[in-house]
N, C-alpha and C positions, 0 to 999 in steps of 0.2 A: 807627287810629290818631287818638285826636282830635288837635288841632291846639295846644294849649296840652300834652300830652305832646311833641308833636314838638318842638315850641319849648323843652320844659326841655328835651330830649335832646340840642337843641344847642345850649345855653346848656351843660348838663355837659362836652357835644365840645370848646368854647374851652374852659373851663377846667381839665381833667384836659390838652389839649393845652399850653397854657401854664406849667401844674406840674411837665408835665414837662421841657418848655424850661428851665424855671428850674432845675431841678434835674442838668438835664445843664451847665448854666451855669459852678455853683456847684462840682460837682464836678471839674470840668476846673480851675478857678484851684486846687484842690488843699486850704486847708486845709477846703469843707466837704462834705468828699468826700461821712462816712456821712448827714449833713442832706441832702445829692440823691442818692444811694439812698432814702432812706425816702422823698423824694418821687418817685421814678419807680413803686416799688413800690402807693405811695397813688394813683398817674394810674392806672397799671394797672387795680387793684380800682376803681376808680369806674370806667371803661372797660370791665368786664367784666360791672360790676354795673351798669350803668343803660344805656349805650350798644350790650353787644351786643348783638343781635338775640335773642329769645329761640329757644328748640331748635322745631326742628317739633315731635318727640316729646318730653314732660316727663319726667324720671324717675317710674317709677309709685309710687305712694305703697302702705302693707300696709292692708289694712283692718284694723280697731281692732274690739273681742271681740264690738264689739254689729251687728258689719255682715260681713253671710256676700260670701264672693270673688268671688260672681258681679255682685255692686252695684255694685263698681268695675271691668271687665273694659272697654275703652275700648272704643268703637268698631270700630276698626281688630282686633281680638282678636273682638269678636264677629264680624267679618264676616266674616274668617280663619276663623272656627268654624263658621260656617251656613255656610259655601261647601265645606266640606271633603268629599269624598265617599264619606267611611268616618261612620257611627251617631255619634254622641255624647250622651250626656247629662253634665250633672253630679247630684248630690242631695247635699241638705244632711244634716246628724246625725240628723238624723226621718227620712232615707231619702226627704224629699219629692225631687220633680223641678224643680230652680233655671233650669235651662236644656237646649234641645235643639234640635240645627240641623235641616236640613232633611231630610236623606237620614238621621234620626233617625226623624223622624214620617211620611218612606212607612213607616217600621216598626210603629210605636206608633201613629199618627193625630195630629194637631191639639188645638189647647188642653188639652193635659193637666197643665198650667201647676201648681206647689203639691200635686197630686196625687199619690199615696206610690206611686212605682215598683209594686206590690206591684199598684195597680189598671188597668194600662197590660200591665207583663210577667207575663205568672201562670202563671210558671217557678221548679219549686221549685230549680234547677240554679242562677239566676240568683240569685233570692231569697238564698239559701244562700252565693249568692261574697259580696253587697252586704252581709248581717252580717257573716259572717266579716272582710273585709274593715274595714271602721268598725269590728271587734272590737279585733283586732289590729295595723291597720295594714299588714298582710300584703299581697299583690297576688293576685287572684284568679282562674279561666280556668273555665268552662262551655261545653259545647257542649248546645245544645237544637234544638230544630223550629218551627219556626211552619206549622200545616197548614193553614191557612187566609188569603187567597182560594185561593193557592200553594201548594204543600208550599217552605217554604225553611230551608236548614239556615244556623247561626250558631253564633259561638262568642264568646263575648262575656268581654270583660277588666274587670275592678274593680284602682282601686287608690285610694289616700288622699291626697291633697294637704294634708301637714299646717300649715293655718295655722287663725285662729281667727276663727272656729269653722274646722275641719275641712270640705273637700267632698270627696268620693267623685266618680271617674269614670269612668263607664261605656261602654266602645265597643263597638262589634258589627265584628267579621268575616265577609260574604257567603262560607260555604261551599256552596254551592247546587251554582257549574257543578263545583266539583272533585270534588264527590261525583256528578255525574249523571254528569262523562267516566268517571270510576271507575265507574260503573253498567252506562254503554256497553262502556264495556270487557272486562265480566265476562259482559255478551251475546255481545256479538261473537265472544270465544272461544269461551262453548258454543255458539252457535247455530252459527261454523262449524265445529267441528271433528265436531258433530253432520251437516252436512250433509256433510263426506267422510268421514262415518264407513259412510254405507249404502256406497255407490259401492263404498270398498273393502276393503268386507264382500265385495259383489257380487263382487265381480273375483277375491276372491280364492279365495272357495268355487267358483267357475268351474272356474279353474285347477287347484284340487284333485281336481274331479271329472274335468278333461278328464284328468290325470294319473295317475287311476285307472280306472273300469269302464268310462269315457265313451271312452277313447283311442282304440278300433278303433273307436265311431260318425260314424261319418262324420257322418248327418246330427245327434246331437246336437252334434257340435261345430264345425258353420259355426252352430245355433243361437245357444250359448252362446257362441262369437263375436262373434256380433251383440249381444249383451246385453251382452260385453264391451266393448264397441266403442263403443254408445252409453255405457253408463258413463263409462268416460276422458275421453269428452268433456261428459259433465257433470260432470266432475270438473278438466277446460279450461276450460270458460265457468266455472264458481264461481271457481279460480284468477284467470281474468283481473280477473274483474269486483274479487274485495279488492282486485287490484292497484289499481284502475281508481281505486276507490274511495278508497281509501287514497293517491294521485299527487292527486284531486281536492281531499280535507279539508288536505292537507297545503299546500295553495297556496288556499284557502279564503278567509283574509287577505288575498291582495292579487289585487284587481280589477284584469279585464282590463281593456289599453288597446285593442287591434288598434277596429280599423272592420269588420263583416261584415255581407254581407248576406243576410237570413234568408232571403231569396226562393231563392239560391244554393243557399244551407245544406237547405234543406228539402230542393229537389228532390233533391240529391246522395243524403241521405237514404232519401230516396223508391226512388229507382234501387238501392239498395244490396240494397233487401229488394224489388223487384221478385219474382228466384222465389220467394221468398214467399205474395206474393201472388196468382204466379199460379199455386202448387200448392194453395189455396185456394179462387181463383175469386171472388178477391177485389176490386171495380174501385176504386183510390185516387186522390179528385182530389181538385185542386189550385187554389183560388180565393185569388188575392191582386190587391190593389189596386193600380191603377196610381201609380208614381213615388213607392216606399214607400223612407221615407231609412232608411240605413244605420244598425246598430247599433252600442251598443261592445260588444266579448265577442273570443270567443279560439275559431275556429273547429274544430279538434279537437274540442270537446268541447261548443259547438251540436250540431254530426253528429252526435255520439255522444247527446246528449239527444235529435233528434229519432225516432235511429231507436230510442231507447227506445220511446217512446211512438207511433211507430207499429206497430213491433214485436209491443206489447202490444196496439194496436188489430186488427191482424191477428191476433194468435194466440188474443183470450177474444171475437172480433167474430163473427157468422154468416156461416156456410159460403154462400159465394156473395153475400154483404152485398157494405156497400158502405161504406168509412171517406172523412172529408169534415176537409181541414185548410183552412184560413181564414189568409189575414194581411191585417191592416191595426189603422190609429191607432185609436190607448187613445180611445173617445169622452170619458175623464173631464178630456180636457186635459193629462194629469199628463207629457207628454213620452213615452212609449212606445208601444212598440210589442208587439199583442201574437197572437200564432199559437195557434190550438184545433185539435187533434185530436180526431173523434168519431166511434165506430163504431156499429152500429144491434146489437152484442149484451144478452145476459143484463142487463145492467146490474150493480148494483153494491150489496149492501144499505148502507143509513145508521149504523149501528154499526159497518161496516169502513174509510168513507173518512176516519175523521181517521192510522184509521193504516196507510193504503197505502204510505208513504212511512217504515213504518218497516226494518230490514235484516232480512230473511228472514220480512219479516211473508208473510201468503198469503190470498187467500180461500178459495180450494180447493186445499188442498196437492195431494190428486193428482192434478186437472186442472194443474195449475202444472206437476209435474214431468212429466207427459207432453208438455206442449209444447214443454217445454229449461229451464224457468223458473229462475233460483237465487237469485229475493226480494230479490235487490240494485236491480236496473232501476229503479227509480222511487226508492230511498234515491238512487241516481244523478243521478239526472235533479233533487229537490232538492238538493244539494250543489252541482250547478253553474247554478242559479237562483240562489240564495243567493252564489256570486262571485262571479255576472254583475250582483249586487246587484237581480236584481228579484224576480217573486212565481209564485209556484203555485195556480192554481184549480182543481180542480175539483166538477164535478155529474155526478150519476149518481143514475139511477132504478130499479128493479128492472124489464126488461122493454122499458125504452126508452135501451138505451146510455148511454154517456160519453162527456163530454166532459172535456178537460185541456186549459187554458190557458194558459200561459206568456207573462207582462208584461215583456218588455226593453228597458232606455234609448234611448234614441235618443243618438246619436252627435252631439257638440257641433257647433256652425254648418253643422246636414245642415237646412235650411229646405226644407220640402213646397209643393207648387205651390202660391199663390193663388187661383189658379181651382178650380171640384170638379170632383172628380176624374170622372173619367171609369167607365165601365163598369168590375168584377172581368173579371181575367182568368182566362178558366179554363181548365185543363189536367186531362183523364182520361188515366190512365196505366194 
């Protein structure tokens, strides 16, 4: 405010107070009560009009017939629309783009203002909905798919704002996560029922055989009972893995808060699998850098994670071979500790690596079943790593073995030694 305007406000304030005082005195004496009231009203109007500070948010004005509504959007409204997580677009009467927020730009791209909506969203369902809304003013909705660069599913809502000239609001609702969850549930039920159907059919068939012509055949009975025991054990492992995976998924959105020594976790997992490694004459070597900090994690889940990785390395490694486990700080300086599990097996084809963490996916179905696998081990590993806000990398070459590396965040206030680390501590089990 300029000094001249400030001086004028002070003068008006003085005049208004004087008028109010004079009106009050006059009305107090009696004869001039009416004139006093009028003077009070005039003083109040002067104070409100010229003295009171202006409103922080002035009353909105309506657009003229030559001016679209988007041209008079206040900076506050523009900023609010720009930061909304929902994609929003405003169209004029000719279906040209007047405004779009950042969320919408991530869908249709940048620099699309004043282009027809048909040039950026080439979908008949959307264009028909926009045309219908412009024609009759009724809201419209349509579902559509954007196949590239990653397939995504949306539902579009169109509504007309009755101003002069009119504006059509187009909003998008992302249905990708919902569709993927629905598909995952269908695949899960189909795969689980298939995996359980095979052992159940085998057990049921052997029971019928034992009740029939093989009931007096002792050799056949022993062979059949052995197979039935293996099949029921397979079903038990499958159910245990399904329950474990469900429990982990339910808590996946809640990161753990405990502190865990990853070296102790790894050694506990290896000790639990010692009978399996001894049976296949596989040597397991643990190499851990000295003075490793603790990580943030759930101890039981991390034990299960490394049991699954080491078990896979033993199952698919070379008989009489080697499994190497290494623990050290990440070289990227991101405050993470990494643990790698490597084997000297046949390796994994490059085309199969991206699918290894899918439920029930197996590179070699026959061999996996012979080894007692359920196809859920690496899916469990993936979800445990996700809950611990870490990451999993898989490196494999056919004929050279595979390496699975888990990166986990270091617990706060864990300070590593400033001096160079001594030689790695190596133990062969």
